N, C-alpha and C positions, 0 to 999 in steps of 0.2 A: 574455491571448489564450487562449481555450479551443479545444481540438481538437474538431472536429465529426466524429463517426464516421459520420454519415449514417444511422445506425440505432441502436436501443437495443442495447447490449452488456451482458451480465451479467458480474459478477465474483463468484466464490466466495471466501468469507472464512473462514479457520480461525483461531480464537483459541487461542493456546498460552501456556505459561509459559516461564520462562528455560531450564529443563532440556530441554524439547522443542525449543525454538528452537536451542539450542546443538547438539543432535543433528542437526537439519536443516541448520544452517549448515555443520557438519562434512561431512555427506553431500553437500551441494550444492556448496560452495565450498572444501572442505578447510580451513576456518577453525575454530579451536578457541576460539570465543567466541560470545556471543549478539549479536543485532541486533534492530532494531525490526520490520522487515518483510522478507520474501522474496517475490518475484514469480515466478510460474511461468506463462509464456504457454501457451495451448492453441489449438486450432483455432478461429479467429475465424469461419469459415464456419458454424459451429454456433450462433452467437449468444452464445458464451461467450468473453469477452476473455481471461480467465485466472483463476488462483487466487492469492490473497494469503494468506500465513501471517503473522499479526500477533502479536507478543509483548506480551501485556498487562502483564507485569511491567516491561518497558522503557518502554511507554507511560506507566505510572504514574510511573516515575522521571523521564522526560522532562517530564511535566506539572509536576512539582514543580520540576525544574531550570529550566524556562523560565517558571515562574510563570503557568501557564495551567491550564485545567480538563482533566480526563481526557477529556471528550467532544471538546473542540477538538483536543487532541493526537491522539486516535484518528482524527478527521477528517483531520488533516494526514498521519498515517502511511498511512491508506487512500488518500488522494490521491497521496502519494509513490509508493506501490506501483503504483497504477493508471497513473501517468505512465510508470513503467518498462514496464508492459505495452503502452503506446502507442508505445514506442520511445525515450523520453527516457532520457538517461544523466546521471550525476552524477560522471563521472570527471575532470572539469576544473573550474576555478573558474568559467569562463563557463557551462558546462553546469549546474553547481549553481545559479548565479544565475537561469538560465532556469527551472529546476524550482522553485526557491524562490518566484519571482514567481507562477507558476501555482498552487502550493500556497496561497500567501497569498490569491489570488483565490477559490479554492475554499473555504477556511476562512472567509473573509469572507462569502461567499454562505451558508455553513452558519449563521453567526451571525445572518444576516438572515432565516433561514427559507427560503432559496432553494436547498435542498440536493437538488434533483431533477436536477442536471446529470449525475449518474452513477447508473445503475440498479444497485443492489447486491442480490445474492441471497445470503443468508447460509446456508451449509450446513455441517454438521458432518461433514466427511470429510477424510481425509488427502490431501495433494497426490500426484499420480502422478509420482514422481521418475524414472521410466524414459522419459518422453516428452522 
């Protein structure tokens, strides 16, 4: 089941390494570790759904761990972060299952060359942590 936004929404994506992600995770969530993606919602009325910060080091490790390609794991992480921007959570087993099913559909579409379900605008800028 895909969420229909009714219009194209853009997502800014910042690619970082472990060191930068650990710093952002500390500043955002007071967690002293790294993670694969952090989602920062912004004003949807401006056509921008939000900003994703993706840790490419974690994506590489996860691709190896789950025996998949870097590209497919990156697609999964971007899908996961975007779902958070759409209001999905993964704080319970049921919520994680819902998100995983949607991620699987998006990654499957990506593998089939149908990756136009999300309009992505890649920009090299830092997320605004004050919003």
